[in-house]
N, C-alpha and C positions, 0 to 999 in steps of 0.2 A: 465285263467278265473278269473274275478274280484270278490271279496267277495261282498255280498249284502250290500247296504248302511245302515248306522245306522238308525233304525226306530225311529221316534219321539214317546215319551211316551205319551199315551193317558190319560190325566188328567180327562176326563169325559167319562169313559168307558161304561156308561149306558145311554148315551144321546139318546133321542127318544125311549127308551125302557120302557115297562110297567111291573112292578113287583108286585105280590100279596104277602103280608106278613100276615100270620095268627098269632093270638096272638100278633098283631103288635102295641098295644096301650101302652104297658108297658115293662120294662125290656129289655132283649136281642132283642125282636121283634121290640120295638120302636127304638133301636139303629140301627138295620138293615134298617128299613124304612128311618131313617134320613140319613144313609150312601148312600142309593139308591138316595135320593134327591140330596145329595152333589155330587154324581157321574153323575148327569145330567138326571136321570130317573124320571119317574112318578110312584107313588105308591098308591095302594089300600090296606089299612090295615083293617083286620077283627078281631073282638074281641067281647066277651060277655059283656065287660064293656063299656057301651055306654058313660058314663061320661069321662072315660079315653080317648076314641077315639076322642071325641069332643075337649078335651083339646089339644090333639096332633095337630089337624088342626089349632086351635087358636094360639098355640105357634110357629108352623112352619111358618105360613103365606106364604105357598107355592102356593097359588092360585089353578089353574086348575091342577097342577101336583100332588096334594094329595087329597085323598078322604078316607072316613071311611064308613064302613057298619057293622052292627051287624052281627056276625057270630058265630054259634055253629057248630064246625067241626064234632061233633058226629051225626048231623042230615043231612041226604043227601039233603033234600029240601033246607036247609040253605046254604049248600055248592054250590048247583046248582045255587041258586039265586046270590050268591057271584060272581061266575065266569061270569054269565050273566051280572051282573052290570058292571064288568070291560070291557067286550066287548061292551056293550052299550055306555060306556063313551069314550073308546079309540080305539075300533075296533081291538084290538090285546092284546095278553099276551105273554111277552117275558121271564118272570121268575116267579117262585113260590118258596116261602120260607115256608116250613112246620115247623113252630115254636110253634104253639099252643099246650099246654099240661098242665097237672096237675103238678104244680111245687113242690109239697110236696113229697119227696122221702120216708119218713118214714110212713108206713101205719099201724104199729103195728105188733105184733107177727103173724106169718102165721096161727097159730091155732085159732086166733081170727079174722082173716080177713074174712069178709063176701064175698060171691060170688058177691053180688051187687057192693061192693067196688072194687073188682078185675075187674069186667066187666067195671066199670066206668073208671078205668085207661086205660084199653084196648081201649075203645070206643073213648076216647079223644086223648090219646097219640099216638095210632097206627092206629086205624080205621080212625081217622080224616085225617091222612096223606094220607092214601089210597084213601079216598073220594075226597080230594082236587086234588090229582094227576089224578084221574080218570076223573074228570070234566074239568080240565085245559089242559089235554094232547092234545086234538085235536088242540087247539089254539097254544099251545107251539110247537107242531110239525110243524105247518104252519110257525111259526116265527123262527124255529130252535133255540129254547130257552133252558132254563136250570132250573133244580129243585135243591134246596138245602134243605136238611133235618137237623133239629137241634136235635141231639140225646143227648148223655151225656157220660162222662167218666164212668158213672155207668153201661154202657153196658160192661165195661171191668173189673171193680172192684166194690166191694160192702161193705156197712156197714150192720149191723144187721137190720132186719125187713124192708127191702126195696125190697122185691121180686117183687111186682107188678110194681113198677117204673122201676126197672132194666130190667125186662122182656120186657116191652114195648120199652125201649130204645135200648135193644138188637135187638128187632124186627125191629126197624127203621134202624139199621145198615144193617141187612139182606135185608130189603125192598129196600135199596139204591142200592146195587149191582144187585139185581134181576131186578129192574126197569130200571137200566142203560142198561142192555142187551135187555130188551123188547122194550124200548123207543128209543134206539139208532138206527142209527146214528143221527136221526133228533133232539133228545133231550138228553142232557147230565144230569146225575143225580149224585150228590155227597152229602156227609154228613159232618157235623161238630159235634165233641164231645167236648163241653165245660166242663171244670172242675169247680173250685170254682170261680164264677163270682158274684161280689157284685152289685146287681141291685137296691139297696135302693134309689139312687138318680134318678132313671129312672122310678119312679112310678108317678101316678097322684098326684096333689098337696096335697090332704088330707093325703096321707101316705108317701109322699116324705121326705127323710131325708138323712143326711150324714151317710155313713156306719160306724158302730162301730167296728173298726178293730185295733188290737194291733200288737206289734212287732212280737209276736209269730205267729200270723196268716200269716203275710207276709213271715216270715222266713221259713215256711213250703215249700215254692215254690223256686225251683232253680233259677228263675229269680228275686226273692227277693220281690215279691208283689203278692197280690190277684188280680185276673183278673177283668176287667171292660167290660161292654157291647160293647164298640167300638173295643175291641180286637177280638171279634167274628164277628162283623159287617164288619170289613176290609176284612176278609177272605171271607165272604159271597158275598161281591161285586165282588171280584176277580173271584170267582167260577161262578157267574152269567154272567160275561163279556166274550167277545170274547178272552180275554187274556188267559183264561183257556180252550181254544178250544180243547186241546189235553188231557184233564183230565175228566174222567168219572168213575163211579163205586167206587170211593175212599171215605174213611172216615178219616177226619183229626182231630187230637187231639189238642185242644187249652186249655192247663191247666197249663201253666207256668212250665212245666216239672215234675209235681207231679207224674204222672203215671210211670215215668222211675226212680224214686228215691226209693232206698231201704230204708225201714223204719222198723228197728228192735227196739223193745221195751226192 
């Protein structure tokens, strides 16, 4: 019996595929959207920041392969309209990246955290992912697509006064494996847990700047540097593609090795 021939590497693994990216106008979300385009796909980005979304379309010049729609993931009507817009434009959804979330991990001491603020973290960071999955799932199943959840290494380790943020990111990790069982085999679901990712250069022009990082910042990472949004985006594209067809229910840490490094003071 002869071994199978060497398969050609697919340099455009998302060709003719449509991917939704929430929180896609800035930071990690923007980098993922750009990576989808680079991989041959079409992308609909959703964000509450309309200015940032419009800037993306202008700077990408991707024509019909890129679109923006205002999206509040905490509102089911907004999520429903978002998915309907994708289907109206492309008639299919092949991938969903649940990236939208409140980026501030430190909410203050737990004894001073209001129930309203706690619920705000839950509604955006966790309920938003549930709503987007709920409304995209029928189209994803038809396309045998994939979902990628952007959680955080704070689901595994914490600093003080970050209970609300950590709880929601931990919830995303659990939602990932639960959804993988319920949605499979038609839809694969995986998560990415980014560590320290410098997003300063991936903002809209008014707030865009070079990251202010020193030698000590980079040295904390076993790989020797702080992360950048493309570090996360590259893995997201892989998990969305057919190349990851045997991977589901997994959560991948992208943190330059920080969570495996012993840190004794």
